C-alpha positions in Angstrom: 8.9 2.7 -10.5 5.2 3.3 -11.2 2.4 1.0 -10.1 -1.4 0.8 -10.6 -3.7 -0.2 -7.8 -7.1 -1.3 -8.9 -10.1 -1.8 -6.7 -12.2 -4.1 -8.8 -15.5 -2.4 -10.0 -14.5 0.8 -8.1 -11.6 2.3 -9.9 -7.8 2.7 -10.2 -5.1 4.8 -8.6 -1.6 5.5 -9.7 1.4 5.5 -7.3 5.1 6.0 -7.6 7.5 4.0 -5.4 10.2 6.2 -3.8 13.5 5.9 -2.0 12.4 6.2 1.7 12.9 2.4 2.0 14.6 1.5 -1.3 15.3 -2.1 -0.6 11.7 -2.7 0.5 10.4 -0.9 -2.6 12.6 -2.9 -4.9 11.5 -6.2 -3.4 7.9 -5.2 -3.5 8.2 -4.1 -7.2 10.0 -7.3 -8.1 7.1 -9.3 -6.5 4.3 -7.7 -8.6 1.6 -8.4 -9.6 -0.1 -9.0 -6.2 -3.7 -9.1 -5.3 -6.0 -9.8 -2.4 -9.1 -8.8 -0.4 -9.1 -5.3 1.1 -9.1 -5.1 4.9 -9.9 -1.8 6.6 -8.2 -0.2 9.6 -9.7 3.3 10.0 -8.4 5.3 6.9 -6.1 2.5 5.8 -6.6 -0.4 3.4 -4.3 -3.3 3.8 -3.9 -7.0 2.9 -1.3 -9.7 3.3 1.1 -10.3 0.4 3.7 -12.9 -0.4 6.7 -10.8 0.6 8.9 -11.1 3.7 11.0 -8.1 4.4 12.4 -6.7 7.6 12.1 -3.1 8.8 14.4 -0.8 6.9 13.8 2.9 7.7 10.6 2.4 9.5 8.1 5.1 10.6 5.5 5.2 13.3 3.4 7.8 11.4 2.0 8.2 7.9 0.7 10.9 5.6 -2.4 10.8 3.4 -1.4 8.9 0.2 1.4 6.9 1.7 2.0 3.4 0.2 3.6 1.2 2.8 4.7 -2.3 3.7 4.0 -3.6 7.3 6.6 -6.2 8.2 4.8 -7.9 11.2 1.7 -8.7 9.0 3.6 -9.1 5.7 1.1 -6.6 4.4 0.7 -3.9 1.8 -1.0 -0.7 3.1 -2.5 2.4 1.6 -3.2 5.4 3.9 -6.0 7.5 2.5 -7.0 9.7 5.4 -5.8 10.9 8.8 -5.4 7.6 10.6 -2.0 6.3 11.6 -0.4 2.8 11.4 -1.1 0.3 14.1 2.7 -0.1 14.4 5.8 1.0 12.4 5.7 0.6 8.6 8.2 0.9 5.8 6.9 3.7 3.4 7.6 2.6 -0.2 5.7 5.2 -2.2 2.9 7.7 -2.6 -0.4 7.8 -4.5 -0.2 10.5 -7.2 -3.6 10.1 -8.8 -7.0 8.6 -7.9 -6.6 8.4 -4.1 -10.2 9.5 -3.6 -11.5 6.1 -4.8 -10.1 4.6 -1.5 -13.0 6.2 0.4 -15.4 3.9 -1.6 -13.6 0.7 -0.7 -15.5 -1.9 1.4 -14.0 -4.7 3.4 -13.4 -7.6 1.0 -13.2 -5.6 -2.2 -10.6 -7.2 -4.5 -7.4 -5.2 -4.9 -4.9 -5.8 -7.8 -1.5 -4.1 -7.9 0.6 -4.2 -11.0 3.5 -2.4 -12.6 2.9 0.4 -15.1 
């Protein structure tokens, strides 16, 4: 399952959803497209989405490029640097192209996520 994440007026990145949390990834993909204003937490961009899903195979850590769902905040997350999640997340995919544009994102930039 491939997705595109666009930061309006800044660029696009491509990601592939994987099987680390397959039920969460399927529910997320089924819910696309989603959009919202970027919020920043260190080297992470996140924003709330209309998806309610419990923890599946949660992780307290992340790697650069991880695409994740944060159940307590019902939020989509992109980790683009060395920072770690505030609390456990369900990793649902990885950025495969264009991750460098995340370093240009400002708080409030509009994010659009859709299927490819």
